N, C-alpha and C positions, 0 to 999 in steps of 0.2 A: 171557812168560806163556804157558801152554798150556791147552788145553781138551780133555779126554777123559772120557767118562762124565758124571756129574752136574756141572752148572755150580756154581762156588763161590757163596756168598751175596754179595749186593751189598756192596761196600766191603771185601771180603776179598782182592781181586786184589793180587798183589805189584806193587810199583812198578817199571815198566820202567827199565832203566838202560843205559848205554853200556858195552860194545859192544852192537850190535843184539840183540834178544831171540832166543832159540832158535826153531827152526822149530816151528810148531804141529802137534801130533798130533791130526788131525781124525778123527772117526768115518768109517767107510766110507760112500761116497756123498755126503760133504759137499762143498760148493763153496768153493774157495779163490780169493780175489782179492787180488793184491799191487799196491800203488801203485808207480809208477815209482821213487819215492825209497825204497821199502821201509819207510816210516815208519808206515803204517797197514795192518793185515791184517784181513780179515773172514772169518768162517766162518758158514755157514748150513746147518744140518742139517734141511732140510725145514721143519717147523712150529716148530722150536726158536727161541730168542731169538738175537739177533745179538751176537757177542762181538768185541771189537776190542782190539788192542794199539797204543798210541800212543807214538811216540818224542818225549819231552818235551825232548830236548836241543836242539831247534830254537830259534832266537832271532829276534826281530823288533824293529825300531826304529820309533819314532813321533816325527815332527817336532813339537816343541812349538808351533810357529807354526801348523801345519796343524790341530792339535788345538784350539788357541785359536780359530782361524777357524771350525772346524766347530761348536764350542760356541756361538760368537757368532751364527752363522746359525740354529742351533736355537733359541736364546733369542729372536731376532728373529721367527722364524716363530711361535713360541709366543705372543709378545706380539701379533702381527698377528691370530692366530686369536682371541685374547681380545678384541681391539678389534672384530672383526667380530661377535662374539657380543654385545658391549655395544651396538653400533650397531643390531643387530637388535632388541634389547630396547627401545631408545629409539623406534625406528620403530613398534614394535608397541603402544606405550602413549601416544605423543604424536601427536595428530591435527592440531595447528596447525603449519604449516610454520615460522613464525618461532621456535617453541619447539624443534622437533627440529633445525632447522638450527644453532641455537646449541650444542646438545648435541653434534651431530656434529663441529663445529669443535673443541670441547674434546677429544674423543677423538682427532681427527687430530693435534692438537698434542702429545698424549701419546706418539705413536709416530714422528712425522716431525719432523726437526730443521729447522724452518722459522723464518724471521725474521718473516714476515707471512703472513696467509691471509685469504681471503674467499670467501663463497658468493654467487653472482649469479644472478638470474632475468632472463630476456630479456623485455622488453616492446617489441614492434615492433623498432626498430633500436637500442634502448638496453638497457644492462645495469644493473639496479637491485640494489645490494648489500643482501642480507638480513641478513648478519652479517659482521663483520670482527674480526680478532684479530691481536695482535702476540705475539712471544715472551715479552714481559713480562706478558701477560695483559690488555693494554689493548684497548678496543673503539673506538679512535679511527678516524676516516676515513683511508683509505689510497688512494694513487694506484696504479692497476694498468694494466699494458700492455694497451691495447685490441687491439693486433695479435695477441697470444697468445690473448686471449679469443675474438676473432672467428674465429680459425683453428680453435680447438677446437669452438666451438658450430656454426659454419656447415658445417664439414666433418664434424662428429660424431666426432672422433678424440681419443684421449688423447695428450697431449704431454709429453715430458720433455726438457729441455735442460740440459746441464751448463755451457754457456757461451753464454748467449742473444745476447750482442753479436756473437759470431763464428758463430752458427748461420745457415746459408744460408736456412733456412725463414723467418727473421724479419729478413732483411737490410734490408727496406724499412721496418721499424718504428722510427720516431724515438723513440717513447715508451720503448723498451727502453734506448736510449742515455741518454736524459734521466733515467730513473729508476735507472740503474746496476744493472740486474738481471743477475745472473750465472747462478744456477741457478733453475729454475722447473718446476713441474708444473701442468698445467691439464687437467682431465678433464670431459667433458660430463655433465650430469645429464640422462639420457635416459629417457623413458617408453616406452610400447609403440609410440607412433606419432609422437612428436616430441621434440625436444631443448628442455628447459625453461631451461637455464642451464648454469652450470659451477662446479666447485670449483677454487680457485686457491691455490697456496702458492708462495712464492719465498724466495730468500736473496740478499742484496746483498753478503755477505761471502765466502762460499766457493764456488769452482767445484766441480762434482761433489758438491754437498751431498746429492743425492737419488739413489736407486738404482732399478733395475728393480722390485725388490720394493715400494718405496714407490709406484711408478706403478701396479702391479697392485692394491695395497691401496686406493688412492684411487679407482681405476676401479671396483672392486667396491662401495665405499661409495657412489659416485655413482649406480651402477645401482640400488642399494637405495633411495637417496633419491629417484630419479626415479619409481620405482614407487609409493613412499609418497606423493609429491606428487600424482601422477596420481590415486591412490585418494582422496586428500583432496579434490581438486577434483570428482571424480565424486560423492563423498558430499555435498559442499556443493550441487552442482547438483541432485541428487535431492531433498535437503531443501528447496531453494528451489522446485522444481517442485511438490512436495507442498503447500508453504505457499501458493504462488500459486494452485493449483487450489482450495484451500479458500477463499481470499479471493475468487477469481473467482465461486464459487457465491453467496457472500453479496452481493458487488457486483452481480451480475446480478439477484438478487431485489429489492434496493433500487432499482436503476435502473429496473426495470419499474414499480414502484409509483410512484416519483417522476415518471416519464414520464407516467403516467395523470393525475396531479394537474396537471402542467404543461399537458397538452392542454386540460383544463377551463379553466385560467387564460387560455390563449392564445385560447380561444373568446370570452372576455369582452373581450379587448383591442380587437377591432374596434368593439364598442359604445362602450367608453370613449373610444376615439380620436375618434369623432364628437362625443361630449359635451365632451371636453377642448378640442377645437378651437374650440368656441363660447364658451369661457371666456377672457376677455381677460387674466386674471391671469398675469403672468410666472412667479410662484411655482408656480402649478398646472402650467404647461407644463413647468417644470424638474423638478418632482416626478414628473410622469408620465414624462418622459424617463429619469429615474433608475430608476423602477420597471420600465420596459421593458428597460433595460440589465441590471437584476438578473435579470429573467425569462430573458433571453438567456444570461447567465452560468450560471444553473442548468441551462438546457437543454443548453448545451455540456458542462457537467460530466456530466450524465446520459448524453449521447452518448459521452463519453470512457469512462465506466464500462461501457457496453454494448460498445463497441469492444474494450475490454481483456478482457472476460470471455469472449470466444469467438474461436476461430480463424476467419479469413476470408481469402479471396483478394482482392488489390487489384483495384480497378475500372480496368483498364488503358486508357490512352488515349495516342495517339502525339502528344506535345506537347513544347514547349521548356520545360525546367525554369526557365529565367530568368524566365518568366512567373509561376511559383509563388513564386519569391523576391520578385519585384516586388509581388505581391499581399500577401505577408506584411509587407513593408515598409510598404505603404500602410495596412494595418490597425493596425500598431503605431506609426506615425509620431507621431500626436497624443500618445500615452502617453509617448513618448520626449521630445517637445518640452516637456511639462509638467515634466520633470526637467532640462531644458537639455542634453539629449544629442542629438548629431547622428548621424543614420544615413547611412552612406556605402555605395556599392556599387562593386564591380569585377567586371563581368560578362564572361564569355567566351562570346560569341555563336556561336563556332565549335562549341559543343557540339551544336547542332542538335536536332531532335525525336527522342525515343525513347519507348519504352513504359514508363509508370509511372502511379501513381494521383495525379492532380493535386490533388484535394481533400484527401486525407489527407497527402500530402507537404507541402502548404501548411500544414496544421495542425501538422505536426512542426516546420516552420521557425518558425511563430508561437510554439509552445511554447518553443523554444530562444531566440528573440529576446526573448520576454517575460521569461524568466529572466535574460537578459543585461541588460535594462533594470533589473530589480529589483536586480541585483548591482552596478550602476554607481552610485556616489555622485552626488548632484545637483551641478550647476554644474561649474566648473573647466575648461570647454571640452572635456569628454570626448566620445568618439565610439564608435560600434559599427559595425564593418565587415562587410558581407555580400559574400562572394566566391564566384564559380563558376569552375570550371576542369575540364580533362579530364586523366585519368591514362591512360597507354597500357596498363597492366596492371591486373587480369587480364581475361581474356575477349577474344574476337575484336574487339569494338568498343570496348574500354576501359571506363573508369569515369567517371561524372559525379560531381563533388565539389562540395559546398556547405559553406562555412565561415562561421561566425558568431563574430567575434572582438570581445570587449569589453575595456574598460579598468577592470574592476571590482576587487573585493577578492580574487578567486581562491577556489578551493575548498579548505577545510582538509584536511590529510592524513587525518584520521580519517573524513572524509565521502566520500573519493574512491571507495571500494569500494562505496558504497551509493547513489550518486546516481541510478542507474537502477532501484533497488528500488521496488516498489509501496508506496505509503503512506509513503515516506520523503521528508522535505523539510527543507531548511536554513532555511526561512522561518518556521518556527514555525506559528502559527495562520493565517498568511497564505497558506500553501501547502497544496495538496491531496495532494501526493505521487503524482499521476497523470500529470502532463505528460511527464516524461522516460521513465517506464516505458512509457507508451503510444507515445512517439516511437520507442523502441527496438523495440517490438513491430511497429510499422508498417514501419519500415525493414528489419527482418529478414524480414518477409513479402515484401519486394521482393527478398530475397537480398542485401541490403546490410549495411552496418555503420555504427554511430554511436559515435564515440570523442571524447575531449577531451584537451587539453593545458592545464595550469594552472600558475600561479606566484603565490604569495601576494603581494598588494600590486600586482601588475602586470596581472592579468586572466586570462581563460579563453577558449580557442578550441574550439568544438564543430565536429567534422568529420563530415558525412554523406556516405557513399559509396554510390552506386547503380549497378548494372550498366546500361550504355548499350545496351539491347536494341533492335535494329532490327526484330525480329519480335514479334508478340503472343505472350506465354508461354502455354503450355498450362495448363489448370486444375490447381492444386496445385503448379505449378513455382515454384521459388525461385531 
């Protein structure tokens, strides 16, 4: 084909044929560029359009296997992109972790060829399953390799193994051999500042069941899930703080009013004491003792309400915490004996003195011990153990630990997330819902923690940890 003078209309160019087309007759001053093969020639006459002649006698071959592979990769990438879009929609609309975790696992099984899968959240040194799934769609409990889980969570790395039993990274993991795991993926659920848990899938049948694309997909899903979980927890904490602030205002007002009434009653106690002592009637003496005990209970409740309603610094004193534990045992011993419960102690006197608030920590231990007595059935030779010990970490002087272990009924699963909430009680009308809420507040004001371990039908152990400070803390220090 040639070009001279006006260009032909689009679509009117003659079809090139073999042998090669004749030379182009270009206008004066035009630029000509020939390709090495002579197959494509261009002309450019300044501002004019580009014209080309193309040799169509060239041929090329396409390997059907390569084409099939390319199409499969494209289809997989398209499906992964759709999965990430669906995951984003789930996390944008579901605020409850147990709900969005279940939906995430459904989407994962849509794109990953796994036999089993689970999502775990870390609680101290344990991994608690939030959702489990099998290839058949069942939600039955599954046994998972702790070796792989710990490696992913503790190191914060995404793991893919095509033959777990032969993988050098997990050669010490007996659980891998016992559970006959071949292929597995485990990716950490990571927030902005910590690792919350992990997403885990495996296959017992096929080696190399998962690809790098699967690992990248699950890693991305886990990152999204970690941010969503962190946002959910922050939202819950903000709502709880707002609720507690409102309750605190009400409690503070009530406590001040009740305190004034109790002060008037207490003033009359001294006069009535003298009168009652002159009455020989045992019934009068017993009734007066009961009335005084009731006055004290109301006064203690009011002080708890006031203590909870405002922030305060502990009244630091350099003392041995074993003394506070012994004091709490002495106060609660008679109450335990009435139910036939024995109080035992295992004290570590090597703890030594350190700075804490003896009065308020004694109150915390009495609250926990009182709950333990209430939770323990009468008779049967049951006991409650109070223990103290030292943990080397954290801090330069370690941590003092107080444990109260009962042989009671255990805390029901539905109540475990609420036991430290203000105004929540498992005792019905017998509980105020202040004791454990106040206990946590006081312990946290010391820079410590209070946690528990429980098993239905076997009992509960509450653990109080306090920094073993050798120097008096500065005001406001935790």
